[in-house]
C-alpha positions as CSV (number, residue, x, y, z in Angstrom):
1,M,-6.9,1.4,8.1
2,Q,-3.4,0.5,9.3
3,S,-2.4,-2.7,11.0
4,L,-1.8,-2.4,14.8
5,S,1.8,-2.1,15.8
6,S,1.3,-4.6,18.6
7,S,-0.7,-7.8,18.0
8,C,-3.2,-9.2,20.5
9,S,-4.2,-12.8,20.8
10,R,-7.7,-14.4,20.6
11,N,-8.0,-18.0,21.4
12,G,-4.2,-18.4,20.9
13,L,-4.2,-17.0,17.4
14,A,-2.1,-13.8,16.7
15,V,-4.3,-11.1,15.3
16,K,-2.8,-8.0,13.6
17,S,-5.8,-6.0,12.4
18,S,-8.9,-6.1,10.3
19,L,-7.2,-4.5,7.4
20,I,-3.6,-5.6,7.2
21,E,-0.9,-3.1,6.1
22,P,0.2,-3.7,2.5
23,D,3.7,-5.0,1.8
24,G,6.1,-2.1,1.8
25,G,3.6,0.1,3.8
26,A,1.7,1.5,0.8
27,L,-0.2,0.0,-2.2
28,V,1.5,0.5,-5.5
29,D,-0.6,2.2,-8.2
30,L,1.1,2.5,-11.5
31,V,-1.8,3.7,-13.7
32,V,-1.2,7.2,-15.2
33,P,-3.7,9.8,-14.1
34,E,-6.1,10.7,-16.8
35,S,-4.8,14.3,-16.9
36,K,-1.4,13.1,-17.9
37,R,-2.4,10.3,-20.2
38,G,-2.1,12.2,-23.5
39,V,1.5,13.2,-22.7
40,K,2.5,9.7,-21.8
41,I,0.9,8.2,-24.9
42,S,2.9,10.7,-27.0
43,E,6.0,9.6,-25.2
44,A,5.3,5.9,-25.7
45,E,4.7,6.4,-29.4
46,A,8.3,7.6,-29.9
47,L,9.9,4.6,-28.0
48,P,11.1,1.2,-29.2
49,K,8.2,-1.3,-28.9
50,V,7.9,-4.6,-27.1
51,K,4.9,-6.8,-28.0
52,L,3.1,-8.4,-25.1
53,T,1.4,-11.8,-25.1
54,K,-2.0,-12.2,-23.4
55,I,-0.3,-13.6,-20.3
56,D,2.3,-10.7,-20.2
57,L,-0.7,-8.3,-20.2
58,E,-2.2,-10.2,-17.2
59,W,1.1,-9.6,-15.4
60,V,1.0,-5.9,-16.3
61,H,-2.5,-5.8,-14.8
62,V,-1.3,-7.5,-11.6
63,V,1.7,-5.2,-11.1
64,S,-0.1,-2.0,-12.0
65,E,-2.8,-2.4,-9.4
66,G,-0.5,-3.3,-6.5
67,W,-1.1,-7.0,-6.1
68,A,2.7,-7.4,-6.0
69,S,3.4,-4.3,-3.9
70,P,6.1,-3.1,-3.3
71,L,7.2,-4.2,-6.8
72,K,6.9,-1.3,-9.3
73,G,7.6,-3.0,-12.6
74,F,8.9,-6.1,-14.2
75,M,11.9,-7.5,-12.2
76,R,15.4,-6.4,-12.8
77,E,18.1,-9.0,-12.3
78,N,18.7,-8.4,-8.6
79,E,15.0,-8.7,-7.8
80,Y,14.7,-11.8,-10.1
81,L,17.6,-13.5,-8.3
82,Q,16.1,-12.8,-4.9
83,S,12.7,-14.1,-5.9
84,L,14.1,-17.2,-7.6
85,H,16.6,-18.1,-4.8
86,F,15.0,-16.7,-1.6
87,N,11.3,-16.4,-2.5
88,C,11.4,-12.9,-1.0
89,L,12.8,-9.4,-1.6
90,R,14.8,-7.3,0.9
91,M,13.6,-3.8,1.4
92,E,15.9,-0.8,1.9
93,N,15.2,-0.9,5.7
94,G,16.4,-4.6,5.8
95,S,12.9,-6.1,6.2
96,L,11.7,-8.9,3.9
97,V,8.6,-9.1,1.8
98,N,7.5,-12.4,0.3
99,M,7.8,-12.7,-3.5
100,S,7.9,-16.3,-4.4
101,L,7.3,-16.1,-8.2
102,P,9.5,-14.1,-10.6
103,I,7.4,-11.5,-12.3
104,V,9.4,-11.0,-15.5
105,L,9.0,-10.0,-19.2
106,A,10.9,-12.0,-21.8
107,I,12.2,-10.7,-25.2
108,D,14.0,-12.3,-28.1
109,D,17.2,-11.4,-29.8
110,E,15.5,-9.3,-32.5
111,V,13.6,-7.2,-30.0
112,K,16.8,-6.7,-27.9
113,E,18.6,-5.5,-30.9
114,N,15.8,-3.1,-31.8
115,I,15.9,-1.6,-28.3
116,G,19.5,-0.8,-28.7
117,G,20.7,1.8,-26.2
118,S,17.3,3.2,-25.4
119,G,16.6,3.5,-21.6
120,S,12.8,3.0,-22.0
121,V,10.5,1.0,-24.2
122,A,6.7,1.0,-24.9
123,L,4.7,-2.1,-24.2
124,V,2.1,-3.0,-26.9
125,G,-0.8,-5.2,-26.1
126,P,-1.8,-8.3,-28.2
127,D,-4.3,-6.2,-30.1
128,G,-1.7,-3.6,-31.0
129,D,-2.7,-0.9,-28.5
130,L,-0.1,1.0,-26.5
131,V,-0.4,-0.3,-22.9
132,A,2.5,0.9,-20.8
133,I,6.0,2.4,-20.6
134,L,8.9,0.5,-19.0
135,S,11.7,2.9,-18.0
136,S,15.2,2.7,-16.6
137,I,15.4,-0.7,-18.2
138,E,17.8,-3.6,-17.6
139,I,18.2,-6.5,-20.0
140,Y,19.7,-9.8,-18.7
141,K,19.9,-13.5,-19.6
142,H,16.8,-15.7,-19.3
143,N,18.1,-19.0,-18.0
144,K,14.9,-21.0,-18.6
145,E,16.1,-24.3,-17.1
146,E,17.2,-22.7,-13.8
147,R,13.9,-20.7,-13.6
148,I,11.8,-23.8,-14.3
149,A,13.8,-26.0,-11.9
150,R,13.7,-23.5,-9.0
151,T,10.0,-22.5,-9.5
152,W,8.5,-26.0,-10.0
153,G,11.1,-28.3,-8.5
154,T,11.2,-30.3,-11.7
155,T,11.9,-29.8,-15.4
156,A,9.6,-32.7,-16.4
157,P,7.8,-32.0,-19.7
158,G,4.1,-31.1,-19.6
159,L,4.0,-28.2,-17.0
160,P,1.2,-26.0,-18.4
161,Y,2.7,-22.6,-17.6
162,V,6.1,-23.6,-18.9
163,E,4.8,-24.9,-22.2
164,E,2.5,-21.9,-22.7
165,V,4.9,-19.1,-21.5
166,I,8.5,-20.0,-20.8
167,T,9.5,-22.5,-23.5
168,P,8.4,-20.3,-26.4
169,A,9.7,-17.1,-24.7
170,G,12.9,-15.2,-25.7
171,N,16.3,-15.8,-24.2
172,W,16.4,-12.3,-22.5
173,L,14.5,-10.7,-19.7
174,I,13.8,-7.0,-19.5
175,G,13.1,-5.3,-16.2
176,G,12.3,-1.7,-15.3
177,D,9.8,0.8,-13.8
178,L,6.3,0.4,-15.1
179,V,3.7,3.1,-15.8
180,V,0.4,1.9,-17.4
181,L,-1.4,4.3,-19.7
182,K,-4.9,3.3,-18.7
183,P,-6.6,0.7,-16.5
184,I,-6.4,-2.8,-18.0
185,K,-9.8,-4.0,-19.2
186,Y,-10.8,-7.2,-20.9
187,N,-14.3,-6.2,-22.1
188,D,-15.5,-9.8,-21.5
189,G,-18.5,-8.9,-19.4
190,L,-16.6,-9.6,-16.2
191,D,-14.6,-6.4,-15.6
192,H,-17.0,-5.3,-12.9
193,Y,-15.7,-8.3,-10.9
194,R,-12.1,-7.3,-11.2
195,L,-11.7,-5.1,-8.1
196,S,-8.2,-3.8,-7.4
197,P,-6.6,-4.1,-4.0
198,Q,-7.5,-0.5,-3.3
199,Q,-11.2,-1.0,-4.3
200,L,-11.4,-4.2,-2.2
201,R,-10.0,-2.3,0.9
202,K,-12.6,0.4,0.3
203,E,-15.4,-2.2,0.1
204,F,-14.2,-3.9,3.3
205,D,-14.3,-0.5,5.0
206,R,-17.8,0.2,3.6
207,R,-19.0,-3.1,5.0
208,Q,-17.3,-2.3,8.3
209,A,-15.4,-5.6,8.3
210,D,-13.4,-6.4,11.4
211,A,-11.8,-9.5,9.8
212,V,-11.4,-10.5,6.1
213,F,-10.7,-14.1,5.2
214,A,-9.7,-15.0,1.6
215,F,-10.5,-18.2,-0.2
216,Q,-8.8,-18.7,-3.6
217,L,-10.1,-21.3,-6.0
218,R,-9.9,-22.1,-9.7
219,N,-12.7,-24.6,-9.7
220,P,-16.5,-24.4,-9.3
221,V,-17.7,-24.0,-5.7
222,H,-19.3,-27.2,-4.3
223,N,-21.0,-27.6,-0.9
224,G,-17.7,-28.8,0.6
225,H,-16.1,-25.5,-0.2
226,A,-19.1,-23.7,1.2
227,L,-18.9,-25.8,4.4
228,L,-15.3,-24.7,4.9
229,M,-16.0,-21.1,4.3
230,N,-19.1,-20.9,6.5
231,D,-17.2,-22.8,9.2
232,T,-14.3,-20.4,9.0
233,R,-16.8,-17.5,9.6
234,R,-18.3,-19.3,12.6
235,R,-14.8,-19.8,14.0
236,L,-14.0,-16.1,13.6
237,L,-17.2,-15.1,15.3
238,E,-16.4,-17.4,18.2
239,M,-13.0,-15.7,18.4
240,G,-14.8,-12.4,19.1
241,Y,-15.1,-10.8,15.7
242,K,-18.4,-9.1,14.9
243,N,-18.4,-8.9,11.1
244,P,-16.0,-11.2,9.3
245,I,-16.2,-10.8,5.6
246,L,-15.4,-13.6,3.1
247,L,-13.4,-12.7,0.0
248,L,-14.3,-15.4,-2.5
249,H,-11.4,-14.8,-5.0
250,P,-11.3,-17.0,-8.1
251,L,-8.2,-16.8,-10.1
252,G,-8.8,-15.1,-13.4
253,G,-5.6,-15.3,-15.4
254,F,-4.1,-18.2,-17.4
255,T,-5.3,-21.6,-16.4
256,K,-4.7,-25.0,-18.1
257,A,-6.8,-26.2,-20.9
258,D,-9.0,-28.7,-18.9
259,D,-9.9,-26.2,-16.1
260,V,-13.4,-24.7,-16.3
261,P,-13.2,-21.3,-18.0
262,L,-13.5,-18.1,-16.0
263,D,-16.9,-17.0,-17.4
264,V,-18.5,-20.4,-16.6
265,R,-17.0,-20.3,-13.1
266,M,-18.2,-16.8,-12.4
267,E,-21.8,-17.8,-13.5
268,Q,-21.6,-20.8,-11.2
269,H,-20.4,-18.7,-8.3
270,S,-23.3,-16.3,-8.7
271,K,-25.7,-19.2,-8.5
272,V,-24.1,-20.3,-5.3
273,L,-24.9,-16.9,-3.8
274,E,-28.4,-16.8,-5.4
275,D,-29.2,-20.3,-3.8
276,G,-28.1,-19.0,-0.4
277,V,-25.2,-21.5,0.0
278,L,-23.0,-18.5,0.8
279,D,-24.5,-15.3,2.3
280,P,-24.2,-12.3,-0.2
281,E,-24.3,-9.9,2.8
282,T,-21.0,-11.3,4.1
283,T,-19.3,-12.4,0.9
284,I,-17.5,-10.4,-1.8
285,V,-16.9,-12.2,-5.1
286,S,-14.0,-10.7,-7.1
287,I,-11.5,-11.9,-9.7
288,F,-7.8,-12.2,-8.9
289,P,-6.1,-11.4,-12.2
290,S,-3.0,-13.4,-11.8
291,P,-2.0,-16.2,-14.2
292,M,-1.8,-19.7,-12.7
293,H,1.6,-21.5,-12.5
294,Y,0.5,-24.8,-10.8
295,A,3.7,-24.5,-8.8
296,G,2.4,-25.8,-5.4
297,P,4.1,-24.6,-2.2
298,T,6.1,-22.0,-4.1
299,E,3.1,-20.5,-5.8
300,V,0.7,-20.6,-2.8
301,Q,3.0,-18.0,-1.1
302,W,2.3,-15.6,-4.0
303,H,-1.4,-16.2,-3.7
304,A,-1.3,-15.5,0.1
305,K,1.0,-12.4,-0.3
306,A,-1.3,-10.9,-2.9
307,R,-4.2,-11.2,-0.5
308,I,-2.3,-9.2,2.1
309,N,-2.1,-6.4,-0.4
310,A,-5.9,-6.7,-1.0
311,G,-6.5,-6.3,2.7
312,A,-7.2,-9.9,3.9
313,N,-5.7,-10.8,7.3
314,F,-6.8,-14.4,7.2
315,Y,-6.1,-16.9,4.4
316,I,-7.7,-20.3,4.1
317,V,-5.5,-23.0,2.8
318,G,-6.4,-26.6,2.1
319,R,-5.0,-29.8,0.5
320,D,-2.4,-29.4,-2.2
321,P,-2.9,-25.7,-2.9
322,A,-1.8,-24.6,-6.4
323,G,-0.9,-28.2,-7.1
324,M,-1.5,-30.6,-10.0
325,G,-0.9,-34.1,-10.9
326,H,2.7,-35.0,-12.0
327,P,2.8,-34.4,-15.8
328,T,4.5,-37.7,-16.6
329,E,3.8,-40.0,-13.5
330,K,0.7,-41.1,-11.8
331,R,1.1,-39.1,-8.6
332,D,0.7,-35.6,-7.2
333,L,3.5,-33.3,-8.2
334,Y,3.7,-32.0,-4.6
335,D,3.1,-33.4,-1.1
336,P,-0.5,-32.3,-0.4
337,D,0.4,-31.1,3.1
338,H,3.4,-29.0,2.2
339,G,1.6,-25.9,1.0
340,K,0.0,-25.2,4.3
341,K,3.2,-26.0,6.2
342,V,5.2,-23.7,4.0
343,L,2.7,-20.9,4.4
344,S,3.0,-21.1,8.2
345,M,6.8,-20.6,7.9
346,A,7.3,-18.4,4.8
347,P,9.5,-15.3,5.3
348,G,7.4,-12.1,4.8
349,L,4.1,-13.7,5.5
350,E,4.3,-13.5,9.3
351,K,1.5,-10.9,9.6
352,L,-1.0,-13.1,7.7
353,N,-3.0,-15.5,9.8
354,I,-3.1,-18.9,8.0
355,L,-6.2,-21.0,8.5
356,P,-5.7,-24.7,7.4
357,F,-9.0,-26.2,6.8
358,R,-10.3,-29.6,7.7
359,V,-11.0,-32.2,5.0
360,A,-14.6,-32.2,3.7
361,A,-16.2,-35.1,1.8
362,Y,-19.6,-36.4,0.9
363,D,-21.3,-38.1,3.9
364,T,-23.3,-40.9,2.3
365,V,-25.3,-41.4,5.5
366,A,-26.3,-37.8,6.1
367,K,-26.4,-37.2,2.3
368,K,-24.5,-33.9,2.4
369,M,-21.0,-32.6,2.4
370,A,-19.5,-32.9,5.9
371,F,-16.1,-32.9,7.6
372,F,-14.4,-36.2,7.2
373,D,-14.7,-38.5,10.3
374,P,-11.9,-41.2,10.2
375,S,-13.9,-43.3,12.7
376,R,-16.4,-44.0,10.0
377,A,-14.3,-43.6,6.9
378,K,-16.4,-46.1,4.9
379,D,-19.4,-43.6,5.0
380,F,-17.5,-40.9,3.1
381,L,-17.1,-40.4,-0.6
382,F,-14.3,-38.2,-2.0
383,I,-15.4,-36.5,-5.2
384,S,-12.4,-35.2,-7.0
385,G,-12.4,-32.4,-9.6
386,T,-11.9,-35.0,-12.3
387,K,-14.8,-37.0,-11.0
388,M,-17.0,-33.9,-10.9
389,R,-16.1,-33.1,-14.5
390,T,-16.9,-36.7,-15.5
391,Y,-20.4,-36.4,-13.9
392,A,-21.1,-33.2,-15.7
393,R,-19.8,-34.4,-19.1
394,T,-21.8,-37.6,-19.0
395,G,-24.9,-36.0,-17.7
396,E,-24.9,-38.0,-14.5
397,N,-26.0,-36.1,-11.4
398,P,-23.7,-36.1,-8.4
399,P,-25.1,-37.2,-5.1
400,D,-27.8,-34.9,-3.6
401,G,-26.2,-32.2,-1.5
402,F,-22.8,-32.1,-3.3
403,M,-23.5,-28.8,-5.1
404,C,-26.5,-26.4,-5.3
405,P,-28.8,-27.3,-8.2
406,G,-28.4,-23.9,-9.9
407,G,-24.6,-24.2,-9.8
408,W,-24.6,-27.7,-11.1
409,E,-26.9,-26.8,-14.0
410,V,-24.3,-24.2,-15.2
411,L,-21.6,-26.9,-15.3
412,V,-23.8,-29.4,-17.2
413,K,-24.7,-26.8,-19.8
414,Y,-21.0,-25.9,-20.3
415,Y,-20.0,-29.5,-20.9
416,E,-23.0,-30.1,-23.2
417,S,-21.8,-27.1,-25.2
418,L,-18.3,-28.7,-25.5
419,Q,-19.8,-32.0,-26.7
420,A,-21.9,-30.1,-29.3
421,E,-18.8,-28.3,-30.5
422,D,-16.9,-31.6,-30.8
423,S,-19.8,-33.1,-32.7
424,T,-19.9,-30.2,-35.1
425,L,-16.1,-30.3,-35.7
426,K,-16.3,-34.1,-36.4
427,Q,-19.0,-33.4,-39.0
428,T,-17.0,-30.7,-40.8
429,V,-13.7,-32.5,-40.9
430,P,-13.5,-34.6,-44.1
431,A,-12.9,-38.3,-43.7
């Protein structure tokens, strides 16, 4: 379904279509057809090899399925500079598409030397399997300090993605056109949740969605989240839509060490649907394969742009999206309101309808999650992610109505398992 060339207005909100046109006009699909796979594998075997990290492989997955459309590979220098300095790419027709995070592949001096004058390389996964071919390659300098400063707005030590990915990476970047030898699978029991943009669009069509609203999260779903999502659906129905569909889209790539792991989050999300907190008939739960940068207003543009390609025309944004605490100071790294403000102004995101959500907190009088009422602020309790994790770790129950019982039980069991592991380790380490 294509977006309408002229937008209409419902209750003052510009509406483009139920399934928004992907950036560049068509979804990128870089996976080799099965009929040509053998030939491409033989070609890859003869090429110089570049070993991928686990996070590099996540980016191959992202690019191959079209989440970053119209990008067709790892960025060459001109694309990298546009992304780094302008947060967007200019198309041949002069239009702009948002691209706020550089999607790049780093190599070291030894790998660069081994590539020599070859115009193509084979990409090898962490397990040694051939994954992809990168062709018409370009190798250029990896200025790490500039990349970090422009992406995060700081070079302070302790940024999770920087420490995991950029600091240990090589001093060169290699860009080129990507072809992926077969669909990326993780064999972790969750692959059935990893729907590509093309698969999601087909599912929206199958459900006859006339609006799709996306909600990204990297935390367990509590009843405040559910309140926001259900209220958004109510608002869309009031605007005249007949069948708005929620895309509950947890991030599935790299996350920092103290975040709840993906498998636990997915089990918790399934309990939320089982307990009826969200309606399974109007909700699609799928994994977004991107790694997490924790780069605040810069990164939230990437999160929104990727959902355009998945077919969502509404994007819910809240307080401090993609943010984190400052790594060396006791404050937020980013202004908590800047993410939603940036999204409303970002070049290349004009066709996406941004839905800032109201603040939800625990109402101690009504004993449930509710929208915060400043006139009786003393009645509300704000339960942060840190506080929620503390409850679960210590076995203390949160207030009734904070989270569905089935979902809370999943978290308690996870933290109990961590404590059991810690206890076992302490017993096996000699004094």
